[in-house]
C-alpha positions as a Markdown table, in Angstrom:
| # | Residue | x | y | z |
|---|---|---|---|---|
| 1 | Met | 0.1 | 0.0 | 0.1 |
| 2 | Glu | 3.0 | 2.3 | 0.3 |
| 3 | Glu | 3.1 | 2.7 | -3.5 |
| 4 | Leu | -0.4 | 4.2 | -3.6 |
| 5 | Pro | 0.9 | 7.9 | -3.5 |
| 6 | Tyr | 3.2 | 7.3 | -6.3 |
| 7 | Val | 0.5 | 5.7 | -8.4 |
| 8 | Ile | -1.7 | 8.7 | -7.8 |
| 9 | Ile | 1.1 | 11.2 | -8.8 |
| 10 | Val | 2.0 | 9.2 | -12.0 |
| 11 | Ser | -1.7 | 9.2 | -12.8 |
| 12 | Ile | -1.9 | 13.0 | -12.5 |
| 13 | Val | 1.2 | 13.4 | -14.5 |
| 14 | Thr | -0.2 | 11.0 | -17.2 |
| 15 | Phe | -3.4 | 13.0 | -17.4 |
| 16 | Ile | -1.5 | 16.3 | -17.7 |
| 17 | Ser | 0.8 | 14.8 | -20.3 |
| 18 | Trp | -2.4 | 13.6 | -22.3 |
| 19 | Ile | -3.7 | 17.2 | -22.3 |
| 20 | Asp | -0.3 | 18.5 | -23.5 |
| 21 | Tyr | -0.1 | 15.8 | -26.2 |
| 22 | Lys | -3.5 | 16.7 | -27.5 |
| 23 | Lys | -2.6 | 20.4 | -27.8 |
| 24 | Lys | 0.7 | 19.7 | -29.6 |
| 25 | Val | -0.9 | 17.2 | -32.1 |
| 26 | Lys | -3.6 | 19.8 | -33.0 |
| 27 | Lys | -0.8 | 22.4 | -33.7 |
| 28 | Ala | 1.4 | 19.8 | -35.5 |
| 29 | Glu | 1.8 | 20.5 | -39.2 |
| 30 | Asn | 4.0 | 17.5 | -40.2 |
| 31 | Glu | 4.9 | 14.1 | -39.1 |
| 32 | Glu | 8.0 | 15.1 | -37.3 |
| 33 | Glu | 6.1 | 17.4 | -34.9 |
| 34 | Ile | 3.6 | 14.6 | -34.2 |
| 35 | Arg | 6.5 | 12.2 | -33.5 |
| 36 | Lys | 8.0 | 14.8 | -31.2 |
| 37 | Ala | 4.8 | 15.0 | -29.3 |
| 38 | Leu | 4.1 | 11.2 | -29.2 |
| 39 | Val | 7.5 | 9.9 | -27.9 |
| 40 | Pro | 7.3 | 11.7 | -24.5 |
| 41 | Phe | 3.7 | 10.7 | -24.1 |
| 42 | Leu | 4.6 | 7.0 | -24.7 |
| 43 | Leu | 7.3 | 7.3 | -22.1 |
| 44 | Val | 4.8 | 8.6 | -19.6 |
| 45 | Leu | 2.4 | 5.8 | -20.5 |
| 46 | Leu | 5.2 | 3.3 | -20.0 |
| 47 | Leu | 5.9 | 4.8 | -16.5 |
| 48 | Phe | 2.1 | 4.7 | -15.7 |
| 49 | Ala | 1.9 | 1.0 | -16.7 |
| 50 | Thr | 5.1 | 0.2 | -14.7 |
| 51 | Ser | 3.7 | 1.9 | -11.5 |
| 52 | Ile | 0.3 | 0.1 | -11.9 |
| 53 | Ser | 2.0 | -3.2 | -12.2 |
| 54 | Met | 4.3 | -2.5 | -9.1 |
| 55 | Phe | 1.2 | -1.5 | -7.2 |
| 56 | Leu | -0.7 | -4.7 | -8.1 |
| 57 | Thr | 2.1 | -7.0 | -7.2 |
């Protein structure tokens, strides 16, 4: 149960990252800008999945 605060923090960071990702993709004019927005978001999703798996085990 001691991982719960970290899961909550990572969940908030994931939500904020999703909002930032949506804004960047709307402004993107080419594939390069979309990729630059997608890579950090995917890394945050990986962090989120890792924190959830650590919490459940």
